[in-house]
N, CA, C and O atoms as a GROMACS GRO file, in nm:
protein
  320
    1MET      N    1  -0.075  -1.960   0.474
    1MET     CA    2  -0.153  -1.830   0.492
    1MET      C    3  -0.196  -1.814   0.352
    1MET      O    4  -0.125  -1.844   0.256
    2GLU      N    5  -0.320  -1.765   0.343
    2GLU     CA    6  -0.401  -1.739   0.211
    2GLU      C    7  -0.378  -1.576   0.182
    2GLU      O    8  -0.377  -1.487   0.267
    3PRO      N    9  -0.360  -1.563   0.042
    3PRO     CA   10  -0.317  -1.428   0.019
    3PRO      C   11  -0.415  -1.335   0.057
    3PRO      O   12  -0.534  -1.364   0.045
    4LEU      N   13  -0.373  -1.209   0.110
    4LEU     CA   14  -0.463  -1.095   0.124
    4LEU      C   15  -0.526  -1.022   0.005
    4LEU      O   16  -0.462  -0.998  -0.098
    5THR      N   17  -0.656  -0.986   0.024
    5THR     CA   18  -0.704  -0.928  -0.089
    5THR      C   19  -0.638  -0.785  -0.115
    5THR      O   20  -0.609  -0.704  -0.027
    6LEU      N   21  -0.620  -0.768  -0.256
    6LEU     CA   22  -0.564  -0.628  -0.283
    6LEU      C   23  -0.673  -0.541  -0.324
    6LEU      O   24  -0.758  -0.574  -0.407
    7TRP      N   25  -0.668  -0.424  -0.259
    7TRP     CA   26  -0.764  -0.327  -0.279
    7TRP      C   27  -0.694  -0.196  -0.340
    7TRP      O   28  -0.594  -0.155  -0.281
    8LEU      N   29  -0.733  -0.134  -0.443
    8LEU     CA   30  -0.686  -0.006  -0.500
    8LEU      C   31  -0.777   0.119  -0.470
    8LEU      O   32  -0.896   0.123  -0.500
    9ARG      N   33  -0.722   0.202  -0.419
    9ARG     CA   34  -0.808   0.342  -0.396
    9ARG      C   35  -0.832   0.391  -0.536
    9ARG      O   36  -0.767   0.358  -0.634
   10LYS      N   37  -0.945   0.483  -0.534
   10LYS     CA   38  -0.972   0.550  -0.638
   10LYS      C   39  -0.859   0.631  -0.705
   10LYS      O   40  -0.836   0.627  -0.826
   11ASN      N   41  -0.792   0.704  -0.618
   11ASN     CA   42  -0.693   0.790  -0.665
   11ASN      C   43  -0.580   0.716  -0.742
   11ASN      O   44  -0.523   0.766  -0.840
   12ALA      N   45  -0.552   0.596  -0.692
   12ALA     CA   46  -0.443   0.493  -0.748
   12ALA      C   47  -0.493   0.458  -0.888
   12ALA      O   48  -0.422   0.459  -0.989
   13LEU      N   49  -0.617   0.428  -0.885
   13LEU     CA   50  -0.681   0.378  -1.022
   13LEU      C   51  -0.647   0.505  -1.132
   13LEU      O   52  -0.588   0.496  -1.240
   14ALA      N   53  -0.703   0.622  -1.068
   14ALA     CA   54  -0.694   0.740  -1.165
   14ALA      C   55  -0.538   0.761  -1.202
   14ALA      O   56  -0.504   0.795  -1.316
   15ASP      N   57  -0.462   0.743  -1.118
   15ASP     CA   58  -0.314   0.762  -1.147
   15ASP      C   59  -0.270   0.669  -1.261
   15ASP      O   60  -0.218   0.717  -1.362
   16ILE      N   61  -0.289   0.540  -1.247
   16ILE     CA   62  -0.265   0.423  -1.338
   16ILE      C   63  -0.331   0.453  -1.455
   16ILE      O   64  -0.266   0.430  -1.558
   17ARG      N   65  -0.472   0.511  -1.472
   17ARG     CA   66  -0.518   0.539  -1.603
   17ARG      C   67  -0.440   0.659  -1.683
   17ARG      O   68  -0.413   0.658  -1.803
   18SER      N   69  -0.412   0.753  -1.595
   18SER     CA   70  -0.335   0.878  -1.631
   18SER      C   71  -0.190   0.818  -1.715
   18SER      O   72  -0.169   0.842  -1.834
   19ILE      N   73  -0.107   0.743  -1.633
   19ILE     CA   74   0.025   0.703  -1.670
   19ILE      C   75  -0.010   0.598  -1.793
   19ILE      O   76   0.079   0.594  -1.878
   20ARG      N   77  -0.104   0.528  -1.812
   20ARG     CA   78  -0.131   0.446  -1.933
   20ARG      C   79  -0.150   0.528  -2.045
   20ARG      O   80  -0.087   0.517  -2.150
   21MET      N   81  -0.248   0.619  -2.020
   21MET     CA   82  -0.266   0.703  -2.141
   21MET      C   83  -0.141   0.784  -2.191
   21MET      O   84  -0.124   0.803  -2.311
   22TRP      N   85  -0.052   0.833  -2.092
   22TRP     CA   86   0.061   0.888  -2.128
   22TRP      C   87   0.150   0.807  -2.203
   22TRP      O   88   0.205   0.855  -2.302
   23TYR      N   89   0.172   0.681  -2.167
   23TYR     CA   90   0.274   0.596  -2.224
   23TYR      C   91   0.206   0.559  -2.387
   23TYR      O   92   0.279   0.548  -2.485
   24ARG      N   93   0.087   0.547  -2.390
   24ARG     CA   94   0.005   0.496  -2.491
   24ARG      C   95   0.035   0.602  -2.609
   24ARG      O   96   0.064   0.566  -2.723
   25LYS      N   97   0.025   0.722  -2.573
   25LYS     CA   98   0.057   0.839  -2.671
   25LYS      C   99   0.195   0.838  -2.739
   25LYS      O  100   0.211   0.870  -2.857
   26ILE      N  101   0.310   0.793  -2.643
   26ILE     CA  102   0.418   0.785  -2.693
   26ILE      C  103   0.451   0.657  -2.774
   26ILE      O  104   0.525   0.658  -2.872
   27ASP      N  105   0.384   0.539  -2.720
   27ASP     CA  106   0.430   0.416  -2.791
   27ASP      C  107   0.329   0.309  -2.721
   27ASP      O  108   0.349   0.268  -2.606
   28PRO      N  109   0.228   0.271  -2.793
   28PRO     CA  110   0.138   0.150  -2.739
   28PRO      C  111   0.208   0.041  -2.677
   28PRO      O  112   0.152  -0.026  -2.590
   29SER      N  113   0.332   0.015  -2.716
   29SER     CA  114   0.421  -0.105  -2.645
   29SER      C  115   0.454  -0.067  -2.514
   29SER      O  116   0.459  -0.146  -2.419
   30LEU      N  117   0.483   0.077  -2.507
   30LEU     CA  118   0.534   0.114  -2.376
   30LEU      C  119   0.411   0.112  -2.265
   30LEU      O  120   0.437   0.109  -2.145
   31GLU      N  121   0.278   0.114  -2.314
   31GLU     CA  122   0.172   0.094  -2.225
   31GLU      C  123   0.167  -0.035  -2.161
   31GLU      O  124   0.151  -0.060  -2.041
   32ALA      N  125   0.183  -0.117  -2.260
   32ALA     CA  126   0.196  -0.285  -2.228
   32ALA      C  127   0.301  -0.301  -2.130
   32ALA      O  128   0.276  -0.352  -2.020
   33ARG      N  129   0.420  -0.259  -2.164
   33ARG     CA  130   0.538  -0.302  -2.074
   33ARG      C  131   0.507  -0.225  -1.918
   33ARG      O  132   0.550  -0.273  -1.813
   34PHE      N  133   0.439  -0.122  -1.923
   34PHE     CA  134   0.404  -0.053  -1.794
   34PHE      C  135   0.322  -0.154  -1.724
   34PHE      O  136   0.359  -0.199  -1.616
   35MET      N  137   0.206  -0.192  -1.784
   35MET     CA  138   0.106  -0.262  -1.728
   35MET      C  139   0.152  -0.401  -1.676
   35MET      O  140   0.100  -0.459  -1.580
   36LYS      N  141   0.274  -0.456  -1.765
   36LYS     CA  142   0.336  -0.598  -1.720
   36LYS      C  143   0.412  -0.564  -1.588
   36LYS      O  144   0.405  -0.639  -1.491
   37ALA      N  145   0.481  -0.451  -1.586
   37ALA     CA  146   0.570  -0.404  -1.473
   37ALA      C  147   0.469  -0.374  -1.351
   37ALA      O  148   0.510  -0.402  -1.238
   38LEU      N  149   0.346  -0.320  -1.363
   38LEU     CA  150   0.272  -0.292  -1.254
   38LEU      C  151   0.221  -0.424  -1.198
   38LEU      O  152   0.224  -0.450  -1.078
   39ASN      N  153   0.177  -0.501  -1.289
   39ASN     CA  154   0.109  -0.628  -1.241
   39ASN      C  155   0.205  -0.719  -1.175
   39ASN      O  156   0.180  -0.786  -1.075
   40GLU      N  157   0.318  -0.716  -1.241
   40GLU     CA  158   0.438  -0.809  -1.165
   40GLU      C  159   0.460  -0.740  -1.020
   40GLU      O  160   0.470  -0.818  -0.925
   41ALA      N  161   0.466  -0.615  -0.998
   41ALA     CA  162   0.471  -0.566  -0.859
   41ALA      C  163   0.366  -0.613  -0.789
   41ALA      O  164   0.396  -0.675  -0.687
   42LEU      N  165   0.237  -0.600  -0.817
   42LEU     CA  166   0.115  -0.618  -0.747
   42LEU      C  167   0.119  -0.760  -0.723
   42LEU      O  168   0.065  -0.794  -0.618
   43ASP      N  169   0.172  -0.856  -0.797
   43ASP     CA  170   0.159  -1.006  -0.779
   43ASP      C  171   0.280  -1.029  -0.653
   43ASP      O  172   0.262  -1.112  -0.564
   44ARG      N  173   0.388  -0.956  -0.659
   44ARG     CA  174   0.495  -0.961  -0.557
   44ARG      C  175   0.443  -0.918  -0.440
   44ARG      O  176   0.458  -0.985  -0.338
   45LEU      N  177   0.376  -0.803  -0.439
   45LEU     CA  178   0.319  -0.757  -0.320
   45LEU      C  179   0.220  -0.848  -0.278
   45LEU      O  180   0.246  -0.892  -0.166
   46GLN      N  181   0.122  -0.891  -0.323
   46GLN     CA  182   0.040  -0.973  -0.273
   46GLN      C  183   0.094  -1.116  -0.217
   46GLN      O  184   0.040  -1.182  -0.128
   47ALA      N  185   0.209  -1.149  -0.286
   47ALA     CA  186   0.278  -1.295  -0.237
   47ALA      C  187   0.345  -1.278  -0.114
   47ALA      O  188   0.346  -1.354  -0.018
   48TYR      N  189   0.408  -1.155  -0.130
   48TYR     CA  190   0.499  -1.133   0.005
   48TYR      C  191   0.488  -0.980   0.055
   48TYR      O  192   0.573  -0.894   0.028
   49PRO      N  193   0.375  -0.960   0.127
   49PRO     CA  194   0.338  -0.820   0.158
   49PRO      C  195   0.437  -0.775   0.269
   49PRO      O  196   0.470  -0.656   0.275
   50PHE      N  197   0.482  -0.860   0.352
   50PHE     CA  198   0.572  -0.802   0.446
   50PHE      C  199   0.722  -0.793   0.410
   50PHE      O  200   0.804  -0.758   0.494
   51ALA      N  201   0.758  -0.826   0.284
   51ALA     CA  202   0.897  -0.817   0.242
   51ALA      C  203   0.947  -0.685   0.220
   51ALA      O  204   1.069  -0.670   0.212
   52TYR      N  205   0.872  -0.591   0.210
   52TYR     CA  206   0.901  -0.457   0.189
   52TYR      C  207   0.927  -0.361   0.295
   52TYR      O  208   0.840  -0.360   0.383
   53GLN      N  209   1.021  -0.282   0.309
   53GLN     CA  210   1.019  -0.199   0.430
   53GLN      C  211   0.928  -0.090   0.464
   53GLN      O  212   0.872  -0.024   0.377
   54VAL      N  213   0.913  -0.071   0.587
   54VAL     CA  214   0.803   0.028   0.623
   54VAL      C  215   0.876   0.163   0.620
   54VAL      O  216   0.988   0.174   0.670
   55LEU      N  217   0.815   0.261   0.564
   55LEU     CA  218   0.883   0.393   0.516
   55LEU      C  219   0.842   0.486   0.621
   55LEU      O  220   0.922   0.562   0.675
   56TYR      N  221   0.706   0.480   0.653
   56TYR     CA  222   0.627   0.581   0.757
   56TYR      C  223   0.519   0.501   0.836
   56TYR      O  224   0.432   0.442   0.773
   57ARG      N  225   0.522   0.497   0.946
   57ARG     CA  226   0.422   0.432   1.024
   57ARG      C  227   0.402   0.283   0.968
   57ARG      O  228   0.492   0.200   0.978
   58ASN      N  229   0.282   0.256   0.911
   58ASN     CA  230   0.257   0.128   0.839
   58ASN      C  231   0.264   0.148   0.697
   58ASN      O  232   0.208   0.055   0.637
   59THR      N  233   0.309   0.231   0.624
   59THR     CA  234   0.312   0.254   0.485
   59THR      C  235   0.447   0.182   0.434
   59THR      O  236   0.559   0.196   0.483
   60ARG      N  237   0.412   0.106   0.331
   60ARG     CA  238   0.543   0.033   0.274
   60ARG      C  239   0.548   0.077   0.130
   60ARG      O  240   0.462   0.156   0.089
   61ARG      N  241   0.632   0.036   0.058
   61ARG     CA  242   0.654   0.076  -0.080
   61ARG      C  243   0.726  -0.044  -0.164
   61ARG      O  244   0.820  -0.108  -0.117
   62ILE      N  245   0.676  -0.064  -0.283
   62ILE     CA  246   0.736  -0.161  -0.370
   62ILE      C  247   0.746  -0.087  -0.520
   62ILE      O  248   0.645  -0.045  -0.575
   63SER      N  249   0.866  -0.076  -0.572
   63SER     CA  250   0.904   0.000  -0.679
   63SER      C  251   0.888  -0.094  -0.810
   63SER      O  252   0.918  -0.213  -0.810
   64LEU      N  253   0.838  -0.026  -0.914
   64LEU     CA  254   0.825  -0.090  -1.041
   64LEU      C  255   0.950  -0.122  -1.107
   64LEU      O  256   1.039  -0.037  -1.101
   65LYS      N  257   0.972  -0.241  -1.176
   65LYS     CA  258   1.094  -0.258  -1.264
   65LYS      C  259   1.092  -0.179  -1.375
   65LYS      O  260   0.995  -0.186  -1.451
   66ARG      N  261   1.195  -0.095  -1.401
   66ARG     CA  262   1.215  -0.009  -1.540
   66ARG      C  263   1.123   0.087  -1.564
   66ARG      O  264   1.106   0.135  -1.676
   67PHE      N  265   1.054   0.123  -1.452
   67PHE     CA  266   0.958   0.246  -1.464
   67PHE      C  267   0.981   0.331  -1.332
   67PHE      O  268   1.008   0.285  -1.221
   68PRO      N  269   0.964   0.464  -1.367
   68PRO     CA  270   0.998   0.547  -1.229
   68PRO      C  271   0.881   0.575  -1.138
   68PRO      O  272   0.851   0.686  -1.096
   69TYR      N  273   0.815   0.458  -1.112
   69TYR     CA  274   0.686   0.455  -1.023
   69TYR      C  275   0.708   0.360  -0.908
   69TYR      O  276   0.804   0.283  -0.914
   70ALA      N  277   0.625   0.358  -0.803
   70ALA     CA  278   0.624   0.281  -0.692
   70ALA      C  279   0.470   0.266  -0.631
   70ALA      O  280   0.390   0.359  -0.632
   71VAL      N  281   0.443   0.143  -0.582
   71VAL     CA  282   0.318   0.143  -0.516
   71VAL      C  283   0.349   0.154  -0.371
   71VAL      O  284   0.441   0.087  -0.324
   72PHE      N  285   0.270   0.242  -0.288
   72PHE     CA  286   0.253   0.251  -0.141
   72PHE      C  287   0.153   0.173  -0.120
   72PHE      O  288   0.058   0.154  -0.197
   73TYR      N  289   0.177   0.112   0.013
   73TYR     CA  290   0.057   0.047   0.053
   73TYR      C  291   0.047   0.020   0.192
   73TYR      O  292   0.148   0.047   0.256
   74VAL      N  293  -0.057  -0.032   0.258
   74VAL     CA  294  -0.068  -0.061   0.392
   74VAL      C  295  -0.120  -0.194   0.418
   74VAL      O  296  -0.216  -0.229   0.350
   75ILE      N  297  -0.075  -0.272   0.501
   75ILE     CA  298  -0.130  -0.403   0.534
   75ILE      C  299  -0.218  -0.394   0.646
   75ILE      O  300  -0.185  -0.350   0.756
   76LYS      N  301  -0.362  -0.448   0.607
   76LYS     CA  302  -0.466  -0.446   0.713
   76LYS      C  303  -0.473  -0.583   0.735
   76LYS      O  304  -0.402  -0.660   0.671
   77PRO      N  305  -0.579  -0.633   0.847
   77PRO     CA  306  -0.598  -0.762   0.877
   77PRO      C  307  -0.648  -0.850   0.752
   77PRO      O  308  -0.596  -0.961   0.741
   78SER      N  309  -0.738  -0.814   0.661
   78SER     CA  310  -0.781  -0.888   0.559
   78SER      C  311  -0.752  -0.832   0.445
   78SER      O  312  -0.796  -0.890   0.345
   79LYS      N  313  -0.684  -0.725   0.428
   79LYS     CA  314  -0.660  -0.664   0.279
   79LYS      C  315  -0.510  -0.589   0.283
   79LYS      O  316  -0.447  -0.558   0.384
   80ILE      N  317  -0.476  -0.571   0.159
   80ILE     CA  318  -0.373  -0.468   0.129
   80ILE      C  319  -0.422  -0.347   0.068
   80ILE      O  320  -0.344  -0.256   0.039
   0.00000   0.00000   0.00000
């Protein structure tokens, strides 16, 4: 099975931008670690989209390691 395309909503991108700026103000290395954790979570999500529990209707969640954030997602026929 070919990996599904990962699509991020505008609100999600705005949230990521805001979180990055907040961590950058504290310590630039925190921003880098946050982005690494986010990218790892998105890679896991794309590789194993059905591995995470359905929370409500078709919405699933994957948590970031070492950061208090999660990615909520829905699997569609050709995209996540």
